[in-house]
C-alpha positions in Angstrom: -8.1 22.9 4.2 -4.5 23.5 5.3 -3.2 27.1 4.9 0.6 27.4 5.2 0.4 31.0 6.5 -2.7 30.7 8.7 -2.6 33.7 11.2 -3.6 31.6 14.2 -2.4 28.0 13.6 1.0 26.9 12.4 1.4 24.4 9.7 2.4 21.8 12.3 -0.7 22.5 14.4 -3.0 22.3 11.4 -1.6 18.9 10.4 -1.9 17.7 14.0 -5.6 18.8 14.2 -6.3 17.0 10.9 -4.3 13.9 11.9 -1.9 14.3 8.9 1.8 13.8 8.6 3.4 17.2 8.3 6.2 15.9 6.1 3.6 15.1 3.4 3.2 18.9 2.9 6.8 19.1 1.7 6.7 16.0 -0.5 6.7 16.3 -4.3 5.4 13.4 -6.3 8.0 11.3 -8.1 8.0 12.6 -11.7 7.7 11.2 -15.2 6.7 12.6 -18.6 3.0 13.1 -19.3 2.9 10.2 -21.8 4.7 7.8 -19.4 2.3 8.8 -16.5 -0.6 8.0 -18.8 0.9 4.6 -19.6 1.7 3.9 -15.9 -2.0 4.7 -15.0 -3.1 2.2 -17.6 -0.6 -0.4 -16.4 -1.8 0.1 -12.8 -5.5 -0.4 -13.8 -4.7 -3.4 -15.8 -2.7 -5.0 -13.0 -5.6 -4.7 -10.7 -7.7 -6.7 -13.1 -4.9 -9.2 -14.2 -2.1 -9.3 -11.6 -0.6 -12.2 -13.5 0.4 -10.0 -16.4 4.2 -9.6 -16.9 5.6 -7.2 -19.4 4.9 -9.3 -22.6 1.2 -9.4 -21.9 1.1 -5.9 -20.6 2.8 -4.6 -23.8 0.3 -6.5 -25.9 -2.6 -5.1 -23.9 -1.4 -1.6 -24.3 -0.9 -2.1 -28.0 -4.4 -3.5 -28.4 -5.7 -0.4 -26.7 -4.0 1.7 -29.4 -0.8 2.7 -27.6 2.4 2.4 -29.7 4.8 1.1 -27.1 7.8 -1.2 -27.1 8.5 -3.8 -24.5 11.6 -2.0 -23.2 9.5 1.0 -22.2 6.9 -1.2 -20.5 9.6 -3.1 -18.6 11.1 0.2 -17.4 7.8 1.7 -16.3 6.8 -1.5 -14.5 10.1 -1.6 -12.7 9.7 2.0 -11.7 6.2 1.3 -10.4 7.6 -1.6 -8.4 5.6 -4.2 -10.4 7.7 -7.3 -10.6 7.1 -8.7 -14.1 8.5 -12.1 -13.5 6.1 -13.2 -10.8 2.3 -13.4 -11.0 1.8 -10.9 -8.1 2.6 -7.2 -8.4 5.7 -6.7 -6.3 6.0 -3.1 -5.2 8.9 -4.1 -3.1 11.9 -5.8 -4.6 13.3 -8.9 -2.8 15.8 -8.1 -0.2 19.2 -9.7 -0.7 21.3 -11.0 2.2 18.4 -10.9 4.7 16.6 -13.7 6.4 13.5 -14.9 4.6 10.9 -16.2 7.1 8.4 -19.0 6.4 4.8 -18.4 5.5 2.8 -19.2 8.6 -0.8 -18.7 7.5 -1.4 -21.7 5.3 -4.3 -23.7 6.9 -4.4 -21.3 9.9 -7.9 -20.5 11.3 -7.9 -16.8 11.9 -10.6 -16.3 14.6 -10.0 -13.0 16.3 -8.6 -9.4 15.9 -4.8 -9.0 16.5 -4.1 -12.6 15.6 -2.6 -11.7 12.2 -1.6 -8.3 10.7 -0.2 -7.8 7.2 1.5 -5.0 5.3 1.9 -4.2 1.7 2.9 -1.3 -0.6 1.2 -0.1 -3.7 1.8 2.5 -6.5 -0.5 5.6 -6.4 -1.0 7.5 -9.6 -1.4 11.3 -9.4 -2.2 14.0 -11.9 1.5 14.9 -12.3 3.6 12.2 -10.8 3.1 9.4 -8.4 3.6 8.2 -4.8 3.9 4.9 -2.9 1.4 3.9 -0.2 2.0 1.3 2.6 -0.8 0.1 4.8 -1.0 -2.3 7.8 -4.2 -4.3 8.1 -5.7 -6.7 10.6 -6.7 -9.8 8.7 -9.7 -10.8 10.9 -11.5 -7.5 10.9 -10.0 -5.9 7.7 -9.3 -2.9 9.9 -6.6 -0.6 8.5 -4.4 0.2 11.5 -2.1 2.7 9.9 -0.8 3.9 6.5 2.0 6.1 5.2 2.9 7.8 1.9 6.4 8.2 0.4 7.8 9.3 -3.0 10.6 6.7 -2.8 10.7 3.0 -2.0 13.1 3.2 0.9 12.1 1.4 4.0 11.7 4.3 6.4 8.0 4.9 5.7 7.2 1.2 6.3 9.1 1.2 9.6 7.3 4.4 10.6 3.9 2.8 9.8 4.9 -0.3 11.8 5.9 1.7 14.8 2.6 3.6 14.7 0.6 0.4 14.4 2.3 -1.1 17.4 1.1 1.7 19.5 -2.4 0.3 19.0 -1.7 -3.3 19.9 0.4 -6.4 19.2 -0.5 -9.2 16.7 0.6 -12.8 17.2 1.8 -13.0 13.6 2.8 -10.2 11.1 2.7 -11.2 7.4 4.5 -9.4 4.5 6.0 -10.2 1.1 9.7 -10.7 0.7 10.4 -7.1 -0.2 13.6 -5.3 0.9 11.5 -2.9 3.0 10.1 -5.8 5.1 13.2 -8.0 5.2 15.3 -5.1 6.4 17.0 -5.7 9.8 15.3 -2.6 11.3 11.8 -3.9 10.4 12.3 -7.5 11.4 14.1 -6.5 14.6 11.2 -4.2 15.6 8.8 -7.2 15.2 11.0 -9.7 17.0 11.6 -7.3 20.0 7.8 -7.0 20.3 7.5 -10.8 20.5 5.7 -11.1 17.1 6.1 -14.1 14.8 7.2 -13.1 11.3 5.5 -14.7 8.2 6.4 -14.0 4.6 4.6 -14.8 1.4 6.0 -17.4 -1.0 7.5 -15.8 -4.1 4.9 -15.4 -6.8 1.9 -16.4 -4.6 -0.6 -13.7 -5.3 -3.1 -15.1 -2.7 -0.8 -15.2 0.3 -1.7 -11.6 1.2 -5.2 -11.5 -0.4 -7.0 -9.2 2.0 -4.6 -6.3 1.5 -4.6 -6.9 -2.2 -8.4 -6.4 -2.1 -7.9 -3.2 -0.1 -5.7 -1.8 -2.9 -8.5 -2.5 -5.4 -11.0 -0.8 -3.2 -9.0 2.3 -2.4 -8.0 2.8 -6.1 -11.4 2.3 -7.7 -13.4 4.1 -4.9 -11.0 7.0 -4.3 -7.7 7.5 -6.1 -8.9 7.0 -9.7 -12.0 9.1 -9.0 -10.3 12.0 -7.3 -7.2 12.3 -9.6 -5.2 14.1 -6.9 -2.9 16.9 -7.9 -0.8 17.5 -4.8 0.5 15.3 -2.0 -1.3 17.2 0.8 -4.6 16.7 -1.1 -3.8 13.1 -1.6 -3.0 12.6 2.1 -6.2 14.4 3.2 -8.2 12.4 0.7 -6.8 9.1 1.9 -7.4 10.1 5.5 -11.0 10.6 4.7 -11.2 7.4 2.7 -9.6 5.2 5.3 -11.9 6.7 7.9 -14.9 5.8 5.7 -13.4 2.3 5.0 -12.9 1.5 8.7 -15.9 3.2 10.3 -18.7 3.5 7.8 -18.3 1.1 4.8 -20.0 -2.3 5.6 -18.2 -5.4 4.3 -20.2 -8.4 2.9 -17.5 -10.7 4.3 -18.1 -9.3 7.8 -21.9 -9.8 7.6 -22.2 -6.2 6.6 -20.5 -4.8 9.6 -17.7 -2.3 9.4 -14.1 -3.2 10.1 -14.1 -1.0 13.3 -17.2 -2.8 14.6 -15.5 -6.1 14.3 -12.1 -5.0 15.4 -13.2 -3.3 18.6 -16.1 -5.7 19.4 
């Protein structure tokens, strides 16, 4: 547990020892009213089950569950969560305008080894009072989560920070993302190009183009976030650090012949 006024260890040193980002200590969750936070939690859970729901079906689903909501409210909340109602895939990042859109390179590609393909995505994280956004970078072959970062805004800095941390661990041949502004930003694509990495981007509305990281979001939410109901950002970050350690090093995957991602990634 981190103590801001520990007599022997500064806040910075405590975060270093725990492997946490010190800036998370100062983060406050993005806010909304209690009623809207409840609706956003329900929308988030429904999207994990039915990622093809736009605001009309989502409004109908909430009404069937007994919530008196109008479609304008649902539209606004889904936009704030970063869920793009028009497309069949939840889009936590909005399409970048005026930037190069790269082709999707993974169709029909046999992925046979670690560091052949990495991918990144962003998801909405509900909290007891507010919410955060989470980005993760994953190796497709091993399902190993190379790095992750939290932010209370959808600016691109936390995505670039995660990328720079991941590149300290290796270099993939291909890096795949959606067409979100965070990933089409010049700083992000230039970082990849300077490292000699091919850039691949999902087709708009293609929910299966980044399927492995979509499955990661389902796991992290049902196995950790929904169960823990985190109250503060430091507790959320510490909880996610524990979860991703479990996910990488202890949790066997059926698709990996019941090996862990770390066993496959570092074999």
